[in-house]
N, C-alpha and C positions, 0 to 999 in steps of 0.2 A: 428818669422819671419813675416814681414808685408805682408798682403795680404792673409794670411791663418787664419781661424777661427778654433777655438776649437769646436769640435762637442759635444754637450750635449743633451742626449735623455731626452724627456719630463719626464719620469718617474724618472730620476736621478737628476732632478733640485734641489730639497730640499736638497738631499744628498750632491750634490757639493756645494752648498751655505753654508751648515752647516760646510763642511770640510773647507771652505775658511774663516770662522769666521763671516759670515754675520748674522745680526740679524735685525728682521723686523724694529725696531725703527732706525737704521742706515740710514743716509743721504748718498747716494752713487751717485757720478757723474761718468757717463759713457762716455768716450772720445775716439777718434780715436788715438790710441797709436803711429801711424806713421806720424801723421800731425803735423808739426811744429807749426802752430797756436794753435792747441789743447794742445800741450805739453807746449806752452807759457802760455796759459790760465790756465792750472793746476798749474804752478809754480806761476803765479798771485794769485791764490786762495789759495795755500799753505801760501804764504807770508801775506795774509790778513785774513785768517781764524784763528784769535787769540784764539778762543774757541776750536778749532780743531773739529768743528762739522762735518766736511765733511770726507767721505772716497772716494777712487777712484778705478775705474777698466777700463782697456782698453776694448774697444768694442771687440776687437779680443780675449781676454783672456777667459779662461773657466768660470771665475766667471761674466764676462760682458755677455757671450752668455747665461748663465744660468739665470741672471736677466732679460734679454730681453725675454727669453722663459717664465719665471714666469709671466711676464707682458702681455703675449700673443702677443709680438711683434716679428717682422721678425728679428732673431739674425744675418742676413747677411747685414742688413741695417746700413751703417756706415755713413750715411748722415748728422747726427747732434748730438750735446751733449745731453744726457738724464740724468735727475736727478730722482732718486728713493728715495722718502722720505716718511718714515713710511709706506712703501709698496705701495704708489701712484706714478704714473709715470707722469712725466712733460717732455716735448722736445721742441725743437725750441726756441722761445722767451720766453716761460713760464719758461723753465729751466733756461735760461741765467739771466732772471730777478729776479727769486726767489733766485738764488744763490746770486746775486749782492745785494739783500736785507738783507742778512744774513752775509755779510762780514764786516769787519772794514775798511771802505773807507773814504778817506778825504772829507771834505766839506759835501755837501748834496748829495752824490752820492746814499746812500740808500733810500733817500726820492725821488729821481729822478727815481730809479728803480721802487719803488711803484707806483708812478705817471704814468710812462709809462705803466706799467702792467694794471693800472686801466683806463687810459685815452685814450690810443692809441688802436684802434680796433685790435684784435688779427690777422686778415688777413693781415693788413698792417705791424704789427710787424713780423710776420712770412715771409712776402715777404722779408724783410731786412735780417733776419737770413738765409732765403733760399739763396739769393744772395751771401752771404759770404760763406756759406757752399759748395755751387757750384763751387766757384772759390778759395777756401782756398789753394788748392795744387799749382794752378798756381800762386797765389799772395805770398804764404809764403813757399812753398816748402813742401817737403815730406822727412823724414828720412827713412833709409833703414832698421831700426829695431825698435821695441817698446822701450820705455823709459827704460833707465837703473835705477835699483833701489838704492837709497841711504839708508844705514843702518839705519839712524836716522828716515827716514819716512817710512819704511817697513811696520809698523803697520797700516798705514793709506791707504795702498793699498790692494785690493782683487785681487790676481794673478790667 
């Protein structure tokens, strides 16, 4: 149910992640499972991740909570998409652009993502992602529950 977070104690983080099938080399995108924009972004990534490089977890899930705790981040912060790549944590515009660089996108979109990450100052990039993040529910709405799992994609999600 949206709005509720799974509680994971610090000492149980590694056990929970192992149980969920997480490996340090995984690239995991943490997203707000109740946000329509976030769910649409996950669908877009699934459609363009031809190498199946990314796995996913809702920020509200036990796995999402555990990954945030492992990264020493506030597990109650649902304000932004987070990328955990090889144990390193990226958020805000860094997460969005790193993800974009690794997708099979039309035209020069991958190059544009790299150029934006290199040429546009992080505070300016993060201002844009903050603006969207703060208004995403107002602009795109919210679903009453987290994403329903498709059997074909279940292995890509840490629940």
